[in-house]
N, CA, C and O atoms as a MOPAC input file, in Angstrom:
PM7 MOZYME 1SCF
protein

 N    -23.31400 1   -45.92800 1    39.76500 1
 C    -22.78900 1   -45.51200 1    41.02200 1
 C    -21.43000 1   -45.27900 1    40.91500 1
 O    -20.86900 1   -44.58000 1    41.76000 1
 N    -20.62800 1   -45.93000 1    39.68600 1
 C    -19.05000 1   -45.56300 1    39.46300 1
 C    -19.04600 1   -44.57500 1    38.83700 1
 O    -20.01700 1   -44.15400 1    38.20700 1
 N    -17.59500 1   -43.86800 1    38.93000 1
 C    -16.96300 1   -42.78700 1    38.21700 1
 C    -17.01600 1   -43.15500 1    36.53100 1
 O    -17.16700 1   -44.31400 1    36.14400 1
 N    -16.88700 1   -42.14100 1    35.71600 1
 C    -16.60600 1   -42.69100 1    34.05500 1
 C    -15.31500 1   -43.19700 1    34.40300 1
 O    -15.21400 1   -44.40000 1    34.16600 1
 N    -14.49900 1   -42.76800 1    34.79300 1
 C    -12.99900 1   -43.66600 1    34.86600 1
 C    -12.99500 1   -44.68400 1    35.52500 1
 O    -11.90000 1   -45.12900 1    35.18300 1
 N    -13.53100 1   -45.64600 1    36.46000 1
 C    -14.31000 1   -46.66100 1    36.79400 1
 C    -14.88200 1   -47.46100 1    36.01200 1
 O    -14.92300 1   -48.64700 1    36.33900 1
 N    -15.66600 1   -46.89400 1    34.37800 1
 C    -16.32500 1   -48.03300 1    33.48300 1
 C    -16.12000 1   -47.10300 1    32.15100 1
 O    -17.01800 1   -46.39900 1    31.68900 1
 N    -14.97800 1   -47.19200 1    31.67600 1
 C    -14.66400 1   -46.64400 1    30.48200 1
 C    -15.52400 1   -47.62400 1    29.32200 1
 O    -16.42600 1   -47.23300 1    28.58100 1
 N    -15.00800 1   -48.87300 1    29.40500 1
 C    -15.70400 1   -49.71900 1    28.37400 1
 C    -16.92000 1   -49.61500 1    28.47200 1
 O    -17.40100 1   -49.32700 1    27.37600 1
 N    -17.62500 1   -49.70500 1    29.21700 1
 C    -19.03500 1   -49.74600 1    29.56900 1
 C    -19.84400 1   -48.45600 1    29.04500 1
 O    -20.96800 1   -48.48400 1    28.54300 1
 N    -19.01800 1   -47.28000 1    29.27000 1
 C    -19.37300 1   -45.96800 1    28.87600 1
 C    -18.84600 1   -45.89800 1    27.08700 1
 O    -19.47800 1   -45.08100 1    26.41700 1
 N    -18.13700 1   -46.42100 1    26.60900 1
 C    -17.92200 1   -46.34000 1    25.40700 1
 C    -19.47500 1   -47.26600 1    24.67300 1
 O    -20.08300 1   -46.86300 1    23.68200 1
 N    -19.83900 1   -48.56000 1    25.49100 1
 C    -20.59300 1   -49.13500 1    24.45800 1
 C    -22.17700 1   -48.54400 1    24.73000 1
 O    -23.06200 1   -48.77200 1    23.90500 1
 N    -22.35300 1   -48.01300 1    25.57400 1
 C    -23.54200 1   -47.04500 1    25.92000 1
 C    -24.03600 1   -45.87400 1    25.16900 1
 O    -25.12200 1   -45.50200 1    24.72500 1
 N    -22.17400 1   -45.20100 1    25.21300 1
 C    -22.34200 1   -43.68600 1    24.43000 1
 C    -22.64200 1   -44.58900 1    22.62900 1
 O    -23.59000 1   -44.32500 1    21.88900 1
 N    -22.04100 1   -45.15300 1    22.46800 1
 C    -22.40900 1   -45.78000 1    20.90800 1
 C    -24.00400 1   -46.38300 1    20.95500 1
 O    -24.60200 1   -46.01300 1    19.94500 1
 N    -24.72500 1   -47.09000 1    21.72500 1
 C    -26.02800 1   -47.12500 1    21.86500 1
 C    -26.72000 1   -45.65300 1    21.59700 1
 O    -27.33900 1   -45.35300 1    20.57700 1
 N    -26.53900 1   -45.00600 1    22.46000 1
 C    -26.98500 1   -43.65000 1    22.87700 1
 C    -27.36100 1   -43.23200 1    21.65300 1
 O    -28.46500 1   -43.37500 1    21.12600 1
 N    -25.95900 1   -42.47200 1    21.02800 1
 C    -25.77400 1   -41.64600 1    19.51300 1
 C    -27.01100 1   -42.27400 1    18.51300 1
 O    -27.84100 1   -41.63800 1    17.86300 1
 N    -26.83800 1   -43.72000 1    18.62200 1
 C    -27.17800 1   -44.65300 1    17.56300 1
 C    -28.80300 1   -44.79900 1    17.34000 1
 O    -29.50400 1   -44.96100 1    16.34100 1
 N    -29.05500 1   -44.67000 1    18.69100 1
 C    -30.69600 1   -45.10900 1    18.76500 1
 C    -31.63000 1   -44.12400 1    19.56000 1
 O    -32.65000 1   -43.55300 1    19.17400 1
 N    -30.94700 1   -44.08200 1    20.87300 1
 C    -31.62500 1   -42.63500 1    21.72600 1
 C    -31.70700 1   -41.44000 1    21.41600 1
 O    -32.72000 1   -40.80400 1    21.70600 1
 N    -30.76500 1   -40.92800 1    20.82400 1
 C    -30.46800 1   -39.73400 1    20.47500 1
 C    -31.43500 1   -39.34800 1    19.04400 1
 O    -32.17500 1   -38.36500 1    19.09400 1
 N    -31.37300 1   -40.07100 1    17.97300 1
 C    -32.08000 1   -39.72700 1    16.75500 1
 C    -33.66300 1   -39.71800 1    17.35600 1
 O    -34.38900 1   -38.72600 1    17.42000 1
 N    -33.96500 1   -40.95600 1    17.73500 1
 C    -35.45900 1   -40.93200 1    18.49300 1
 C    -35.96700 1   -40.26700 1    19.25100 1
 O    -37.18200 1   -40.22400 1    19.44500 1
 N    -35.01800 1   -39.54400 1    19.88800 1
 C    -35.28500 1   -38.06400 1    21.09700 1
 C    -35.62300 1   -36.58400 1    19.82100 1
 O    -36.66100 1   -35.95800 1    19.60500 1
 N    -34.42300 1   -36.48200 1    19.29000 1
 C    -34.49000 1   -35.59400 1    18.15600 1
 C    -35.91100 1   -35.18400 1    17.39300 1
 O    -36.60400 1   -34.18400 1    17.20800 1
 N    -35.89200 1   -36.94100 1    16.99300 1
 C    -37.14400 1   -37.12900 1    15.56200 1
 C    -38.31600 1   -36.59700 1    16.29800 1
 O    -38.95100 1   -35.73100 1    15.69500 1
 N    -38.78400 1   -36.97600 1    17.61600 1
 C    -39.75500 1   -36.49300 1    18.51900 1
 C    -39.98200 1   -34.88500 1    18.41900 1
 O    -41.00600 1   -34.40000 1    17.93800 1
 N    -39.32100 1   -34.41700 1    18.73300 1
 C    -38.95200 1   -32.99100 1    18.67800 1
 C    -39.31500 1   -32.26800 1    17.68900 1
 O    -40.19800 1   -31.41000 1    17.67800 1
 N    -38.37100 1   -32.73900 1    16.51600 1
 C    -38.64900 1   -32.28400 1    15.16500 1
 C    -39.86100 1   -32.13900 1    14.91200 1
 O    -40.43100 1   -31.05300 1    14.80400 1
 N    -40.47800 1   -33.49000 1    14.76600 1
 C    -41.83500 1   -33.70800 1    14.29300 1
 C    -42.93100 1   -32.66100 1    14.87800 1
 O    -43.98700 1   -32.43400 1    14.28800 1
 N    -42.45500 1   -31.87300 1    16.45900 1
 C    -43.51800 1   -31.15200 1    17.01300 1
 C    -43.10100 1   -29.37000 1    16.34200 1
 O    -43.77800 1   -28.34200 1    16.33500 1
 N    -42.21700 1   -29.55800 1    16.02700 1
 C    -41.88900 1   -27.81700 1    15.32900 1
 C    -42.68800 1   -27.67200 1    13.93700 1
 O    -42.63600 1   -28.44700 1    12.98300 1
 N    -43.40800 1   -26.54000 1    14.05100 1
 C    -43.74700 1   -26.15000 1    12.33400 1
 C    -42.76200 1   -25.89800 1    11.88800 1
 O    -41.78200 1   -25.75700 1    12.61900 1
 N    -42.66200 1   -25.71600 1    10.17300 1
 C    -41.96200 1   -25.32700 1     9.61500 1
 C    -41.08100 1   -24.29900 1     9.73700 1
 O    -39.95500 1   -24.30500 1     9.24000 1
 N    -41.62600 1   -23.27300 1    10.48300 1
 C    -41.15300 1   -21.85900 1    10.87000 1
 C    -41.73500 1   -21.69600 1    12.49700 1
 O    -42.77100 1   -22.08100 1    13.03800 1
 N    -40.72700 1   -21.05100 1    12.91000 1
 C    -41.47700 1   -20.49100 1    14.26200 1
 C    -41.14800 1   -21.18900 1    15.30700 1
 O    -40.24000 1   -21.98500 1    15.07000 1
 N    -41.60200 1   -21.19800 1    16.54700 1
 C    -41.38500 1   -22.06800 1    17.55300 1
 C    -42.63600 1   -23.25900 1    17.96700 1
 O    -43.53000 1   -23.77200 1    17.29400 1
 N    -42.28200 1   -23.38400 1    19.17900 1
 C    -43.33300 1   -25.01300 1    19.32800 1
 C    -44.94400 1   -24.51800 1    19.32800 1
 O    -45.89600 1   -25.02400 1    18.73500 1
 N    -44.88600 1   -23.12500 1    20.37400 1
 C    -46.07300 1   -22.88800 1    20.34600 1
 C    -46.91300 1   -21.69000 1    19.86900 1
 O    -47.89700 1   -21.12500 1    20.34600 1
 N    -46.12800 1   -21.49200 1    18.68500 1
 C    -46.54800 1   -20.67400 1    17.97600 1
 C    -45.45200 1   -19.08300 1    17.51600 1
 O    -44.34000 1   -19.40700 1    17.09900 1
 N    -45.63700 1   -17.97200 1    17.55900 1
 C    -44.69400 1   -16.98900 1    16.87800 1
 C    -43.93600 1   -16.79400 1    18.44400 1
 O    -42.89200 1   -16.25200 1    18.07900 1
 N    -43.85000 1   -16.88200 1    19.63500 1
 C    -42.94800 1   -16.43300 1    20.57900 1
 C    -42.29800 1   -17.43800 1    20.79600 1
 O    -42.61500 1   -18.54100 1    20.35200 1
 N    -40.94700 1   -17.14200 1    21.75100 1
 C    -40.38400 1   -18.62600 1    22.09700 1
 C    -40.97700 1   -18.57800 1    23.77000 1
 O    -41.44300 1   -17.66700 1    24.45400 1
 N    -40.72900 1   -19.89300 1    24.00200 1
 C    -41.54600 1   -20.28100 1    25.04100 1
 C    -40.18300 1   -21.38800 1    26.01500 1
 O    -39.06000 1   -21.79600 1    25.72100 1
 N    -40.84000 1   -21.47900 1    26.90100 1
 C    -39.68800 1   -21.90300 1    27.78100 1
 C    -39.19700 1   -23.48200 1    27.02100 1
 O    -38.03900 1   -23.89800 1    27.02900 1
 N    -39.98500 1   -23.96100 1    26.60000 1
 C    -39.66700 1   -25.43700 1    25.68000 1
 C    -38.88600 1   -25.05300 1    24.75900 1
 O    -37.92500 1   -25.82200 1    24.79500 1
 N    -38.73200 1   -24.22200 1    23.86600 1
 C    -37.91200 1   -23.56900 1    22.84000 1
 C    -36.64900 1   -23.56800 1    23.62900 1
 O    -35.75700 1   -24.36700 1    23.34500 1
 N    -36.52300 1   -22.70900 1    24.61000 1
 C    -35.15000 1   -22.30800 1    25.41100 1
 C    -34.75500 1   -23.46800 1    26.01300 1
 O    -33.55500 1   -23.58900 1    26.25600 1
 N    -35.66400 1   -24.53000 1    26.36600 1
 C    -34.87500 1   -25.79600 1    26.71500 1
 C    -34.17800 1   -26.73400 1    25.65900 1
 O    -33.07400 1   -27.24700 1    25.84200 1
 N    -35.11100 1   -26.93100 1    24.30200 1
 C    -34.34100 1   -27.09500 1    23.36400 1
 C    -33.01600 1   -26.76500 1    22.94500 1
 O    -32.04600 1   -27.50500 1    22.78600 1
 N    -33.13800 1   -25.51500 1    22.79200 1
 C    -31.76700 1   -24.61700 1    22.72100 1
 C    -30.92400 1   -25.38800 1    23.37500 1
 O    -30.08900 1   -26.10600 1    22.82600 1
 N    -31.14100 1   -25.25300 1    24.92700 1
 C    -29.95400 1   -25.89700 1    25.53800 1
 C    -29.44900 1   -27.80400 1    25.29900 1
 O    -28.37200 1   -28.39900 1    25.25700 1
 N    -30.91500 1   -28.21400 1    25.19100 1
 C    -30.26100 1   -29.45700 1    25.25000 1
 C    -29.63400 1   -29.60400 1    23.50700 1
 O    -28.91600 1   -30.55200 1    23.18900 1
 N    -30.00000 1   -28.63100 1    22.61800 1
 C    -29.21100 1   -28.95400 1    21.21600 1
 C    -27.48800 1   -28.23400 1    21.41000 1
 O    -26.47600 1   -28.62400 1    20.82700 1
 N    -27.58100 1   -27.28300 1    22.24800 1
 C    -25.93200 1   -26.47400 1    22.74300 1
 C    -25.47600 1   -27.78200 1    23.55300 1
 O    -24.32000 1   -28.11100 1    23.28700 1
 N    -26.11300 1   -28.57300 1    24.45700 1
 C    -25.14600 1   -29.24100 1    25.06800 1
 C    -24.90100 1   -30.62500 1    24.85300 1
 O    -24.11100 1   -31.31500 1    25.49800 1
 N    -25.75700 1   -31.06000 1    23.73500 1
 C    -25.53500 1   -32.45600 1    22.83200 1
 C    -24.24800 1   -31.97800 1    21.78200 1
 O    -23.28800 1   -32.69600 1    21.50400 1
 N    -24.47500 1   -30.62300 1    21.29000 1
 C    -23.09400 1   -30.34000 1    20.38200 1
 C    -22.09200 1   -29.91400 1    21.49000 1
 O    -21.00800 1   -30.13900 1    20.95100 1
 N    -21.84200 1   -29.44000 1    22.70000 1
 C    -20.83400 1   -29.90800 1    23.50600 1
 C    -20.62300 1   -31.33100 1    23.87600 1
 O    -19.47200 1   -31.74000 1    24.03500 1
 N    -21.15700 1   -31.74200 1    23.95400 1
 C    -21.21800 1   -33.04900 1    24.45200 1
 C    -20.49100 1   -34.14400 1    23.37300 1
 O    -19.50100 1   -34.78800 1    23.71900 1
 N    -21.02200 1   -34.25900 1    22.19500 1
 C    -20.88400 1   -35.29000 1    21.03700 1
 C    -21.05900 1   -34.08500 1    19.73400 1
 O    -21.90600 1   -33.82900 1    18.87800 1
 N    -19.59500 1   -33.49000 1    20.19800 1
 C    -19.48100 1   -32.59600 1    18.44700 1
 C    -19.76000 1   -33.30900 1    16.96400 1
 O    -20.50000 1   -32.82000 1    16.11000 1
 N    -19.00900 1   -34.58400 1    16.82100 1
 C    -18.85400 1   -35.31000 1    15.39100 1
 C    -20.03500 1   -35.69800 1    15.53000 1
 O    -20.62700 1   -35.06600 1    14.65500 1
 N    -21.02800 1   -36.53800 1    16.23200 1
 C    -22.06500 1   -37.16600 1    16.26300 1
 C    -22.70200 1   -36.56400 1    15.91100 1
 O    -23.17900 1   -36.94700 1    14.84200 1
 N    -23.39900 1   -34.78500 1    16.61000 1
 C    -24.36300 1   -34.26700 1    16.08400 1
 C    -24.07600 1   -33.52600 1    14.99600 1
 O    -25.03300 1   -33.19500 1    14.29600 1
 N    -22.22100 1   -32.93900 1    14.45600 1
 C    -22.38900 1   -32.61700 1    13.27500 1
 C    -23.49900 1   -33.59600 1    11.99800 1
 O    -24.32400 1   -33.28800 1    11.13700 1
 N    -22.92100 1   -34.81100 1    12.51300 1
 C    -23.71900 1   -35.98700 1    11.35500 1
 C    -25.10000 1   -35.59300 1    11.75100 1
 O    -25.63900 1   -34.71100 1    11.08200 1
 N    -25.64100 1   -36.04100 1    12.58500 1
 C    -26.93000 1   -36.17400 1    12.97000 1
 C    -27.88200 1   -34.75200 1    12.88500 1
 O    -29.09400 1   -34.92400 1    12.76300 1
 N    -27.48500 1   -33.69300 1    12.93300 1
 C    -28.06500 1   -32.68100 1    12.68400 1
 C    -28.94500 1   -32.60000 1    10.86800 1
 O    -30.12900 1   -32.47200 1    10.55900 1
 N    -27.84600 1   -32.72900 1    10.14300 1
 C    -28.62000 1   -32.90700 1     8.80900 1
 C    -30.07200 1   -33.61800 1     8.78000 1
 O    -30.76200 1   -33.31000 1     7.80800 1
 N    -30.59100 1   -34.45900 1     9.63900 1
 C    -31.48400 1   -35.24200 1     9.75200 1
 C    -33.06900 1   -34.17700 1    10.28200 1
 O    -34.24700 1   -34.26800 1     9.93700 1
 N    -32.33000 1   -33.20100 1    11.26800 1
 C    -33.06300 1   -32.30100 1    11.93700 1
 C    -33.15800 1   -31.23600 1    11.90500 1
 O    -33.10200 1   -30.50800 1    12.89700 1
 N    -33.39100 1   -30.72900 1    10.30500 1
 C    -33.29600 1   -28.99000 1    10.04900 1
 C    -34.12300 1   -27.96300 1    10.95400 1
 O    -33.69100 1   -26.82800 1    11.15700 1
 N    -35.32600 1   -28.41100 1    11.48300 1
 C    -35.77700 1   -27.76100 1    12.31600 1
 C    -35.47100 1   -27.14000 1    13.73200 1
 O    -35.49200 1   -26.02700 1    14.25600 1
 N    -35.19200 1   -28.36400 1    14.05600 1
 C    -34.02900 1   -28.18200 1    15.55800 1
 C    -33.10700 1   -27.45400 1    15.33400 1
 O    -32.95000 1   -26.47700 1    16.06500 1
 N    -32.15400 1   -27.72200 1    14.18400 1
 C    -30.90700 1   -26.63200 1    14.05000 1
 C    -31.82000 1   -25.14200 1    13.59200 1
 O    -31.19200 1   -24.17300 1    14.01800 1
 N    -32.72000 1   -24.83900 1    13.07700 1
 C    -33.28300 1   -23.44500 1    12.68200 1
 C    -33.73000 1   -23.04700 1    14.05600 1
 O    -33.54500 1   -21.87400 1    14.38300 1
 N    -34.31200 1   -23.89600 1    14.92900 1
 C    -35.36800 1   -23.11200 1    16.02400 1
 C    -33.39100 1   -22.51100 1    17.15900 1
 O    -33.03000 1   -21.47000 1    17.70700 1
 N    -32.83700 1   -23.68900 1    16.98400 1
 C    -31.20300 1   -23.36700 1    17.95200 1
 C    -31.02200 1   -21.85900 1    17.45300 1
 O    -31.06000 1   -20.92900 1    18.25900 1
 N    -30.81800 1   -21.65900 1    16.05500 1
 C    -30.58800 1   -20.72800 1    15.54300 1
 C    -31.29500 1   -19.36100 1    15.91500 1
 O    -30.61200 1   -18.38300 1    16.21900 1
 N    -32.57400 1   -19.31800 1    15.88700 1
 C    -33.47100 1   -18.53400 1    15.89000 1
 C    -33.75500 1   -17.97100 1    17.72600 1
 O    -33.93100 1   -16.83500 1    18.16600 1
 N    -33.70300 1   -19.17200 1    18.36800 1
 C    -33.47900 1   -18.81300 1    19.80000 1
 C    -32.05600 1   -17.84100 1    20.11300 1
 O    -32.28200 1   -16.80100 1    20.73100 1
 N    -30.56000 1   -18.12800 1    19.71000 1
 C    -29.46700 1   -17.84500 1    20.03700 1
 C    -29.59500 1   -16.42600 1    19.42000 1
 O    -28.70400 1   -15.60800 1    19.64600 1
 N    -30.83600 1   -16.04700 1    18.52700 1
 C    -30.58000 1   -14.76100 1    17.59100 1
 C    -31.55100 1   -13.46200 1    18.05800 1
 O    -31.79000 1   -12.39700 1    17.48900 1
 N    -31.94600 1   -13.94800 1    19.18000 1
 C    -33.14200 1   -13.49300 1    19.73800 1
 C    -32.05000 1   -12.60500 1    20.81400 1
 O    -31.08800 1   -13.00500 1    21.47000 1
 N    -32.61700 1   -11.34600 1    20.68200 1
 C    -31.53800 1   -10.07800 1    21.59300 1
 C    -31.18900 1   -10.63000 1    22.97700 1
 O    -30.06600 1   -11.06200 1    23.23800 1
 N    -31.95800 1   -10.60600 1    23.64100 1
 C    -32.03500 1   -10.97500 1    24.90600 1
 C    -30.84300 1   -12.35000 1    25.02700 1
 O    -29.97400 1   -12.45900 1    25.89200 1
 N    -31.05400 1   -13.07000 1    24.16700 1
 C    -30.34500 1   -14.49400 1    24.39700 1
 C    -29.10300 1   -14.39400 1    24.02500 1
 O    -28.13400 1   -14.91300 1    24.58000 1
 N    -29.11700 1   -13.34800 1    22.54700 1
 C    -27.58100 1   -12.99700 1    22.27600 1
 C    -26.86200 1   -12.45100 1    23.15300 1
 O    -25.67300 1   -12.70800 1    23.33600 1
 N    -27.73400 1   -11.40300 1    23.95900 1
 C    -26.72600 1   -10.76200 1    24.82300 1
 C    -26.34100 1   -11.70000 1    25.73900 1
 O    -25.14700 1   -11.98800 1    25.65100 1
 N    -26.98000 1   -12.29600 1    26.62500 1
 C    -26.75200 1   -13.77900 1    27.68900 1
 C    -25.47800 1   -14.55200 1    26.66800 1
 O    -24.39100 1   -14.79600 1    27.19300 1
 N    -25.66000 1   -14.80900 1    25.57900 1
 C    -24.42300 1   -15.70500 1    25.64700 1
 C    -23.37500 1   -15.27700 1    25.34000 1
 O    -22.45800 1   -16.09600 1    25.38700 1
 N    -23.02100 1   -13.84200 1    24.89600 1
 C    -22.08100 1   -13.51800 1    24.65800 1
 C    -21.74100 1   -12.83300 1    26.17200 1
 O    -20.72000 1   -12.18300 1    25.94500 1
 N    -21.98800 1   -12.70300 1    27.20300 1
 C    -21.79500 1   -12.12900 1    28.36700 1
 C    -20.69900 1   -13.39700 1    29.04800 1
 O    -20.36800 1   -14.54200 1    28.74100 1
 N    -20.37400 1   -12.34800 1    30.21100 1
 C    -19.48000 1   -13.16300 1    31.17000 1
 C    -20.60500 1   -14.10100 1    32.28000 1
 O    -20.24400 1   -15.00900 1    33.02900 1
 N    -21.81300 1   -13.65100 1    32.14300 1
 C    -22.92800 1   -14.15900 1    33.03800 1
 C    -22.93900 1   -15.85600 1    32.50700 1
 O    -22.73800 1   -16.75900 1    33.31900 1
 N    -23.17600 1   -16.09900 1    31.17800 1
 C    -23.36300 1   -17.40400 1    30.89700 1
 C    -21.86600 1   -18.27100 1    31.68300 1
 O    -20.65300 1   -18.06100 1    31.64600 1
 N    -22.58400 1   -19.10600 1    32.23200 1
 C    -21.29600 1   -20.30100 1    32.88500 1
 C    -21.04300 1   -21.38600 1    31.26700 1
 O    -21.97200 1   -21.71200 1    30.52800 1
 N    -19.82700 1   -21.69800 1    31.09000 1
 C    -19.45800 1   -22.25000 1    30.21400 1
 C    -19.91400 1   -24.14400 1    30.16100 1
 O    -20.25800 1   -24.76000 1    31.17100 1
 N    -19.83000 1   -24.62300 1    29.09600 1
 C    -20.14900 1   -26.02300 1    29.56800 1
 C    -18.75500 1   -26.46200 1    30.52600 1
 O    -17.81500 1   -25.66800 1    30.57700 1
 N    -18.69500 1   -27.77600 1    31.27400 1
 C    -17.34700 1   -28.35300 1    31.85800 1
 C    -17.79100 1   -29.39700 1    32.36300 1
 O    -18.98400 1   -29.62800 1    32.55700 1
 N    -16.57100 1   -30.35600 1    32.70400 1
 C    -16.79900 1   -31.69300 1    32.91800 1
 C    -17.31800 1   -32.05400 1    34.40000 1
 O    -16.96600 1   -33.13000 1    34.88200 1
 N    -18.19200 1   -31.13500 1    35.17800 1
 C    -18.99700 1   -31.54100 1    36.19400 1
 C    -20.48700 1   -31.66800 1    35.98200 1
 O    -21.16700 1   -32.32900 1    36.76700 1
 N    -21.11600 1   -30.92400 1    34.72600 1
 C    -22.38000 1   -30.39300 1    34.55100 1
 C    -23.00300 1   -31.94100 1    33.91900 1
 O    -22.39700 1   -32.97300 1    33.63200 1
 N    -24.18300 1   -31.66200 1    33.86300 1
 C    -24.87800 1   -33.04500 1    32.86400 1
 C    -24.40100 1   -32.74900 1    31.23700 1
 O    -24.70000 1   -33.55100 1    30.35300 1
 N    -24.01000 1   -32.12000 1    31.09600 1
 C    -23.72000 1   -32.11200 1    29.52700 1
 C    -22.02500 1   -32.34900 1    29.30700 1
 O    -21.46500 1   -31.30000 1    28.99000 1
 N    -21.19800 1   -33.42500 1    29.40700 1
 C    -19.61100 1   -33.37800 1    29.41700 1
 C    -19.17300 1   -34.05100 1    28.19300 1
 O    -19.79600 1   -34.79500 1    27.43600 1
 N    -18.07500 1   -33.66700 1    28.16500 1
 C    -17.38700 1   -33.86500 1    26.59500 1
 C    -16.13200 1   -34.92100 1    26.98800 1
 O    -15.19400 1   -34.72400 1    27.76100 1
 N    -16.39200 1   -35.89600 1    26.32700 1
 C    -15.41200 1   -37.03700 1    26.31200 1
 C    -14.89700 1   -37.51100 1    24.97700 1
 O    -15.33400 1   -38.60300 1    24.61500 1
 N    -14.20000 1   -37.00500 1    24.31800 1
 C    -13.79800 1   -37.58500 1    22.95400 1
 C    -13.88200 1   -38.96700 1    22.58600 1
 O    -14.51900 1   -39.26300 1    21.57500 1
 N    -13.28500 1   -39.90900 1    23.32000 1
 C    -13.38300 1   -41.19000 1    23.02100 1
 C    -14.93300 1   -41.60700 1    22.85100 1
 O    -15.19300 1   -42.66300 1    22.27400 1
 N    -16.00100 1   -40.75300 1    23.36800 1
 C    -17.18500 1   -41.32500 1    23.39000 1
 C    -18.04100 1   -40.84700 1    22.38100 1
 O    -19.23600 1   -41.11000 1    22.24500 1
 N    -17.48000 1   -40.27400 1    21.83200 1
 C    -18.39900 1   -39.21300 1    20.65500 1
 C    -17.53500 1   -39.82600 1    18.94300 1
 O    -16.36500 1   -39.76600 1    18.56500 1
 N    -18.66600 1   -40.31800 1    18.36500 1
 C    -18.29500 1   -41.38100 1    17.47900 1
 C    -17.75800 1   -40.31800 1    16.14300 1
 O    -18.01000 1   -39.11900 1    16.02500 1
 N    -17.08100 1   -41.05100 1    15.36900 1
 C    -16.77200 1   -40.11100 1    13.85400 1
 C    -17.81600 1   -39.93800 1    13.16000 1
 O    -17.75700 1   -39.31500 1    12.10000 1

């Protein structure tokens, strides 16, 4: 129930564990579900693909250094992210003013000191 500023040492410890253990486990699960090409449920994108896209976007925002290293292990997720971003309607939305940028109030927050090198 404490704010980040009130628990920085514990936040660093937890982020280190999250990036070393939980994130690879979670990403590995979805990597294993993805076919070599395409989307989770076939040829067209579904809500689950959009959710994975947003999860990858959020993790890249929150932990850019860590994700640069981790993404090498998950080429299917990276490819899915790219395919979703390139869909015409999604691409227009991503380039529009309607898309809200990540910030320090949302579910994905970037604290540089928590992002491993």
